[in-house]
C-alpha positions as CSV (number, residue, x, y, z in Angstrom):
1,X,10.2,-43.5,-117.6
2,X,10.9,-42.8,-121.0
3,X,8.7,-39.5,-120.4
4,X,10.7,-38.7,-117.8
5,X,13.5,-38.9,-119.5
6,X,12.8,-36.7,-122.4
7,X,11.2,-34.4,-120.2
8,X,13.9,-33.5,-117.2
9,X,11.8,-30.7,-116.1
10,X,8.8,-32.9,-114.8
11,X,11.2,-35.2,-113.7
12,X,12.9,-32.5,-111.5
13,X,9.2,-31.5,-110.3
14,X,8.5,-35.1,-109.4
15,X,12.2,-35.6,-107.7
16,X,11.0,-32.3,-105.4
17,X,7.7,-33.5,-104.3
18,X,9.0,-36.9,-103.3
19,X,11.8,-35.2,-101.2
20,X,9.0,-32.8,-100.2
21,X,7.0,-35.4,-99.0
22,X,9.7,-37.2,-97.0
23,X,10.8,-34.1,-95.0
24,X,6.8,-33.5,-94.1
25,X,6.8,-36.8,-93.0
26,X,9.7,-36.7,-91.0
27,X,8.3,-33.3,-88.9
28,X,4.7,-34.5,-89.1
29,X,6.1,-38.1,-87.2
30,X,7.9,-35.8,-85.3
31,X,5.2,-33.4,-83.9
32,X,3.0,-36.8,-83.7
33,X,5.7,-38.3,-80.8
34,X,5.6,-34.9,-79.3
35,X,2.1,-34.4,-79.0
36,X,1.9,-38.0,-77.6
37,X,4.4,-36.7,-75.1
38,X,2.7,-33.6,-73.6
39,X,-1.1,-35.6,-73.7
40,X,0.7,-38.4,-71.5
41,X,2.1,-36.0,-69.2
42,X,-1.2,-33.7,-69.3
43,X,-3.4,-36.6,-68.8
44,X,-1.1,-38.0,-65.8
45,X,-0.9,-34.3,-64.1
46,X,-5.3,-34.2,-64.1
47,X,-5.0,-37.6,-62.7
48,X,-3.1,-36.5,-60.1
49,X,-4.8,-33.5,-59.3
50,X,-7.9,-35.0,-59.4
51,X,-6.5,-38.1,-56.9
52,X,-5.3,-34.8,-54.4
53,X,-8.3,-33.1,-54.9
54,X,-10.7,-36.3,-53.8
55,X,-8.6,-37.3,-50.8
56,X,-9.6,-35.9,-47.5
57,X,-6.7,-33.6,-45.9
58,X,-6.1,-35.2,-42.7
59,X,-2.6,-36.7,-41.8
60,X,-2.8,-40.5,-40.9
61,X,-2.1,-41.8,-37.6
62,X,1.3,-42.4,-37.5
63,X,1.9,-39.3,-38.7
64,X,-0.2,-37.4,-35.8
65,X,1.9,-39.3,-33.5
66,X,4.9,-38.3,-34.7
67,X,3.8,-34.4,-34.5
68,X,2.9,-35.0,-31.3
69,X,6.2,-36.7,-30.4
70,X,8.2,-34.3,-32.0
71,X,6.2,-31.0,-30.3
72,X,6.3,-32.6,-26.5
73,X,10.4,-32.7,-26.9
74,X,10.6,-29.3,-28.4
75,X,8.2,-28.2,-25.3
76,X,9.9,-30.2,-22.7
77,X,13.6,-28.2,-23.9
78,X,11.8,-25.3,-24.0
79,X,10.5,-25.2,-20.3
80,X,14.5,-26.6,-19.2
81,X,15.4,-23.8,-21.1
82,X,13.0,-21.2,-19.3
83,X,13.8,-23.0,-15.8
84,X,17.1,-22.3,-16.1
85,X,16.6,-18.8,-17.0
86,X,14.3,-17.8,-14.4
87,X,17.0,-19.3,-11.9
88,X,19.2,-16.8,-12.8
89,X,17.6,-13.2,-13.0
90,X,15.0,-11.9,-10.0
91,X,11.4,-12.4,-10.4
92,X,9.5,-9.6,-11.8
93,X,5.9,-8.7,-9.5
94,X,3.5,-7.2,-12.0
95,X,1.3,-5.8,-9.4
96,X,3.9,-3.1,-7.9
97,X,2.3,0.6,-8.2
98,X,4.1,3.2,-8.7
99,X,3.6,4.4,-4.7
100,X,4.3,1.3,-3.5
101,X,7.9,1.6,-5.5
102,X,8.9,4.7,-3.9
103,X,7.5,3.8,-0.6
104,X,10.1,0.4,-1.0
105,X,12.7,2.9,-2.3
106,X,12.2,4.9,0.9
107,X,12.8,2.2,2.9
108,X,15.2,0.6,1.1
109,X,17.5,3.9,1.1
110,X,17.2,4.0,5.0
111,X,18.1,0.5,5.8
112,X,20.9,0.7,3.7
113,X,22.3,4.1,5.0
114,X,21.7,2.5,8.4
115,X,23.5,-0.6,7.6
116,X,26.6,1.5,6.2
117,X,26.6,3.7,9.5
118,X,27.1,0.6,11.6
119,X,29.7,-0.7,9.4
120,X,31.5,2.5,9.3
121,X,31.2,2.4,5.4
122,X,31.0,5.8,4.0
123,X,28.4,7.1,1.4
124,X,28.3,10.0,-1.3
125,X,26.4,12.8,0.0
126,X,22.5,12.3,-1.2
127,X,23.1,8.4,-1.5
128,X,19.8,7.0,-3.3
129,X,20.7,3.8,-4.7
130,X,20.8,5.7,-8.2
131,X,17.3,6.6,-8.0
132,X,17.6,10.0,-7.4
133,X,14.8,11.1,-9.6
134,X,12.3,8.9,-7.8
135,X,12.9,10.5,-4.5
136,X,10.0,13.1,-5.0
137,X,8.6,11.4,-8.3
138,X,6.7,8.8,-9.1
139,X,7.5,6.3,-11.5
140,X,4.8,5.4,-14.5
141,X,2.4,2.6,-14.0
142,X,4.6,0.4,-16.5
143,X,7.9,1.2,-15.1
144,X,7.0,0.6,-11.4
145,X,7.4,-3.3,-11.5
146,X,10.7,-3.2,-13.6
147,X,12.4,-0.8,-11.3
148,X,11.5,-2.3,-8.3
149,X,13.1,-5.5,-9.5
150,X,16.3,-3.5,-10.7
151,X,16.3,-1.9,-7.1
152,X,16.0,-5.2,-5.4
153,X,19.3,-6.2,-7.6
154,X,21.2,-3.1,-7.0
155,X,20.4,-3.1,-3.0
156,X,22.0,-6.8,-3.2
157,X,25.3,-5.7,-5.0
158,X,25.4,-2.4,-2.5
159,X,25.0,-4.7,0.8
160,X,27.8,-7.0,-0.2
161,X,29.8,-4.7,-0.4
162,X,29.2,-2.8,2.7
163,X,29.4,-6.5,4.4
164,X,27.2,-9.4,6.0
165,X,27.6,-7.3,9.6
166,X,29.0,-4.5,11.2
167,X,31.6,-7.2,12.7
168,X,32.6,-8.2,9.4
169,X,32.6,-4.8,7.6
170,X,33.3,-4.9,3.4
171,X,34.8,-1.9,1.8
172,X,35.3,1.5,3.2
173,X,33.5,3.4,1.4
174,X,30.7,3.6,-1.7
175,X,32.1,6.5,-3.9
176,X,29.3,6.6,-6.7
177,X,26.4,4.8,-8.0
178,X,24.5,5.8,-11.2
179,X,22.0,3.8,-13.2
180,X,21.1,4.3,-17.2
181,X,17.4,4.9,-17.6
182,X,15.7,1.8,-18.5
183,X,14.0,1.1,-21.6
184,X,10.7,1.6,-20.1
185,X,11.2,4.6,-18.3
186,X,12.5,6.5,-21.6
187,X,8.9,5.3,-23.7
188,X,11.2,2.7,-25.6
189,X,9.4,-0.3,-24.3
190,X,5.5,1.0,-24.1
191,X,4.3,-1.9,-25.8
192,X,3.9,-5.2,-24.1
193,X,5.0,-7.1,-27.1
194,X,8.4,-5.2,-27.0
195,X,9.5,-7.1,-24.7
196,X,9.0,-10.8,-26.2
197,X,10.7,-9.4,-29.5
198,X,14.0,-9.3,-28.2
199,X,16.0,-12.3,-26.8
200,X,17.6,-10.3,-23.7
201,X,17.3,-6.9,-22.1
202,X,20.4,-5.1,-21.0
203,X,20.3,-2.7,-17.9
204,X,24.0,-1.0,-17.0
205,X,24.7,0.7,-14.0
206,X,27.9,1.9,-12.5
207,X,29.8,1.9,-9.0
208,X,32.3,2.9,-7.5
209,X,33.7,2.1,-4.3
210,X,37.5,1.9,-2.4
211,X,38.7,-0.9,-0.3
212,X,41.4,-2.8,0.9
213,X,43.2,-5.1,-1.6
214,X,41.7,-8.4,0.5
215,X,38.3,-6.4,1.0
216,X,37.9,-6.3,-2.8
217,X,38.9,-9.6,-3.7
218,X,35.9,-10.4,-1.2
219,X,33.7,-8.0,-3.2
220,X,34.8,-9.3,-6.2
221,X,33.7,-12.5,-5.3
222,X,30.6,-11.6,-4.1
223,X,29.4,-10.5,-7.4
224,X,30.2,-13.5,-9.3
225,X,28.3,-15.4,-6.6
226,X,24.8,-12.7,-7.4
227,X,22.2,-14.6,-8.0
228,X,21.3,-12.6,-10.8
229,X,22.7,-12.7,-13.9
230,X,25.1,-10.0,-14.2
231,X,28.0,-9.3,-16.6
232,X,31.4,-6.6,-15.6
233,X,31.8,-4.3,-19.0
234,X,34.6,-3.2,-17.5
235,X,36.8,-2.7,-14.3
236,X,39.1,0.4,-13.5
237,X,41.3,-0.5,-10.5
238,X,43.5,2.6,-8.9
239,X,45.9,1.8,-6.3
240,X,46.4,4.3,-3.6
241,X,50.4,4.1,-3.8
242,X,51.1,4.6,-7.3
243,X,54.9,4.2,-6.8
244,X,57.2,1.6,-5.1
245,X,58.7,2.0,-1.7
246,X,62.2,3.3,-2.2
247,X,64.9,0.5,-2.0
248,X,67.6,2.5,0.7
249,X,64.5,3.3,2.8
250,X,63.0,-0.2,3.2
251,X,66.3,-1.6,3.9
252,X,67.1,0.8,6.7
253,X,63.4,0.4,8.5
254,X,63.9,-3.2,9.4
255,X,66.9,-4.7,10.6
256,X,68.1,-7.7,8.7
257,X,66.4,-11.0,9.3
258,X,68.5,-14.1,10.1
259,X,69.4,-16.7,7.2
260,X,67.0,-19.5,7.6
261,X,69.9,-21.6,6.8
262,X,72.3,-20.4,8.8
263,X,70.4,-22.5,12.2
264,X,69.8,-19.6,14.1
265,X,65.7,-19.4,14.9
266,X,64.1,-16.2,14.2
267,X,62.7,-14.5,17.6
268,X,59.9,-13.4,18.4
269,X,60.8,-9.7,18.8
270,X,62.5,-9.9,15.1
271,X,59.5,-11.3,13.1
272,X,57.1,-8.3,14.4
273,X,60.1,-6.2,13.6
274,X,59.3,-7.0,9.8
275,X,58.1,-4.2,7.4
276,X,55.4,-5.0,5.2
277,X,56.1,-3.6,1.9
278,X,53.1,-4.7,-0.2
279,X,49.5,-5.5,0.2
280,X,48.4,-2.7,2.6
281,X,47.3,-0.3,-0.1
282,X,43.6,1.3,-0.6
283,X,42.0,0.4,-4.2
284,X,39.5,2.6,-5.9
285,X,37.0,0.8,-7.8
286,X,35.1,1.5,-10.6
287,X,32.8,-1.3,-12.2
288,X,30.4,-1.1,-15.0
289,X,27.8,-3.8,-14.5
290,X,25.1,-5.1,-16.8
291,X,21.9,-6.9,-15.4
292,X,21.0,-9.1,-17.9
293,X,16.9,-10.1,-18.0
294,X,15.8,-12.9,-20.4
295,X,11.7,-12.3,-21.5
296,X,9.9,-15.6,-20.6
297,X,6.4,-15.4,-22.2
298,X,3.9,-15.7,-20.0
299,X,1.0,-18.5,-20.2
300,X,-1.0,-16.2,-21.8
301,X,1.7,-15.6,-24.9
302,X,2.7,-18.7,-25.0
303,X,-0.5,-20.0,-26.2
304,X,-0.8,-17.0,-28.5
305,X,2.0,-17.9,-30.4
306,X,1.4,-21.8,-30.4
307,X,-2.3,-22.5,-31.1
308,X,-3.5,-25.6,-30.0
309,X,-3.9,-28.5,-33.4
310,X,-7.0,-28.3,-34.7
311,X,-8.8,-31.6,-33.7
């Protein structure tokens, strides 16, 4: 101790060494603790990895039953949805050839024209149900089945307008019928997988007709009752009488009817002299309709999209 007091430099060096050793011991202790924690985590991860590698990758019986129950519930709901959608659309016949479609189109047009003549419903010149391009030309092999289905739907709409029978005719005339080309006609849906990629397919067409007000209401209700899923995109109605009857002429056209409150009964002659002001107008109607199809996968497509589980 006297030597340290007599030599301050040595005392300072000793003090620095002691402090340095303390700091070094502190960092060494922290590093050792960190090393232990890291080593423990590494050892745990290795053990977990080895445990997973040694396990057989196969679910237990409880998991299999749970997965099968979920799958069966999904398939049941999917089948119910498909049945509901199938009831809202005309089925497509895959075996229709181009020549068969053209023959069916020709016979259908002749039947509709004959029905319209019997019901005295006028049709536009060259009326061909909107398929004029196939009067002398055949469609493609792929387009024929879809065109045949569209022909069935449009024919139903036109027949509802003409009326159920000649004794109960419908509209006065069918003025126009235009349809937009199908995707398969333009070459946009040539691949079989194209239909499955879309949730629905829209096929628009526009039909114009002239009818009395009462017949128009019947025709409108028939469109709503059509078994095919149809959307009315727009409806334009033009009245044949754009102006109301003048007040003076209506007052002079018929004698004043007796008041129902004066106790005087109206005679049959007086009731037949009433002049109907509204309700006899003729309406010119243009309806833009859309045929909606819901592509439903075939069993082959369903099995390809949902392969069976491994045994």
